[in-house]
Steps between C-alpha positions, in 0.01 A plus 500: 500500500157338470608250235575251779120481533450432129552688177132509403202664664311177574790372711508826695124491548536146634764612753280793603199276559724265700587769754796681342312807374653732762848361434472561124363848564782588741764367258356707218484822703855451630639448152315804360638719779849367429456583130388856588811539716729385217332736251535798736861425592601465136310798362468772764799713595595567863353852512152357426517221758228666707248385237142401567343227289151639440337267252540147369316313226476122484411258221520123488291195429182467704651252744805716573284810545293308755813381680642856498180635656471198734157415361346152500601300189253214557268626226784473248564133571221346291177550309287699536790745531452817702719784624514627858487859376420688180614826349792717606641435847619813681701427814796635692821318584399428860187321386706252296772455761793712382765534768748745344306741279204717596312542171168680531356388165539155343285445191447141386351512151183292447504135402286405202406154622623222728784403266537817293662746732598862546810433290279420199293811568820702513608360161155568355496864606867572433463373142148647461364163391151647472541726196214481252705521180699177534481127564786386724610223731736520798650180644695507825697176490565369848400222738147638479467643148255789474347572160323825407306550177378841388248489214441864411445596864332181620747339742517127577742345750592156620783317672645158447743285696815502285720354773841619620712348220604838356630609839722192524277315747411137434775484236782251562783748430282808540616815677384860501659739252833611645873450472575150376154440350484376141270749327542403135557177308597434137536149358650423159326218315798473266789436741316463833668799662318646800557870569388623841453862600535575869414786729819621660590750769836570336679187615571188298310212649343170408124481443307441821165423341248616243248783536167546323622667181772234462244223546277648228800519265597142583155362416489695175847375399429139600194506274703635208776246563253212474549357849167632628166427333206739476304299754779572750675164493877509546664225296728241656853470366405188304197672345705806407764283330226322303360841397843604362549776755857633516703251705636771732143589597410133537783471752341778707190285558496277806247293692731315736350658813159347569405782738556767235388311191610611156699824484723711276837625628559868424822523701704221655640743754263501799273266299264762355225298333150532352277211607179357361319635807641851435357490150161385629493790748559749219230328293253543786580871524481547125171314477343693789595842359389421145170347612432798727554744213278293269216503754516880533506545123188284467324696774582823316393357164830565324808303391872553538503648149284786631754589770708813435749466787625215721668635813720270707530628857711402798868507581545150357329589172765762430770231477318254273648455153186553293601278208557203734172555684307528174661191346306264729199717580578650839433834331272557198685504167439866424843663545385838366227522764701392805629763742692424819389753761709384797385560856179683410352415842789675674474795262129527577569494874747787452242702307241434771741648755471845341172494306174494694299476177691185406401345834133600456502352151609160632198484730260618229625235256452211744125546455523486121740210440363159403678227693493154342550200731667236282389217731141580402571480126398161361737519206807613694638149560474410130672824401766438763575147376514615137734786594750265664650416160834673442422680177443853379196673642281611209664448166490808285 
């Protein structure tokens, strides 16, 4: 419900500092209580309806944890960044404004830093990204991408602004993953056929838009088809014809709308297109994630070749087609090392609900983690610009 106030944390911080902090807090609490009601109604039989909700655990990015607790977000709005609270927050439901449920213990796991939140800590502890016998990286791909590097027990973390492209925001035909969303794309260079996969709720329907995994596929296929260059430039129809691209694919290129610029038509029905701006947004995300990883590797004194495991976290990460993401460097080109771990933050929150030692461990680790602020790294911008190129990340 808060997306009307922006899909990224900086927009929400701006609204909070402009007097809407209480409104965002109230909206969040109301929606959480509604979710609890739905869960209970769907999963608890009538004879147990006299339940008492005793404990709740909460994880989220630092901004959302502040909004949940109704704490001042001003320190998160700009450098030097600072949090309004540190460590584990123990509250009850009345203190945070619940109206329906009387919960005596709400545990908000600790944030690591101003833009590396309790969700990243939950991933770190759930996956035990502090073991001393392994080098591993975890990347949570989202609007704010968190990156965790474990070098034999020394833990480094950072975050980078990847933008909301993979959640369908800021993309011309972008929508969230759901019925009617194109989630896979195949393009034949030989005959120009375009095969679209679509999420469906059991009914036959036309595509409504394209979600993140579909967009990643589309960029990978456009590169292979020769209508997209490695520097992210989408050819015009005339340029594609001159480059001997299949004529059917040439006919999918259009630049007749000055407001949109050059674009490629995936589906005539409902005009589902990939625009030059869409591609640039993905490049920005790709560049930010790769540069962030490279900075952490340098800080740890190792290279990607020294990494044993690459864990991709987050609900979105689970739906990425790895081969497409690796083809242009969104993910490192080490297929044998990559593991998709899904909603590790949610899994960690569930463990925290029942395991007091897990909760204690999160607070202990906050004192030992090395947070790297990318804005303070002189070489970050150069790494970011170099990583914008749509090519494999580390050739083997």
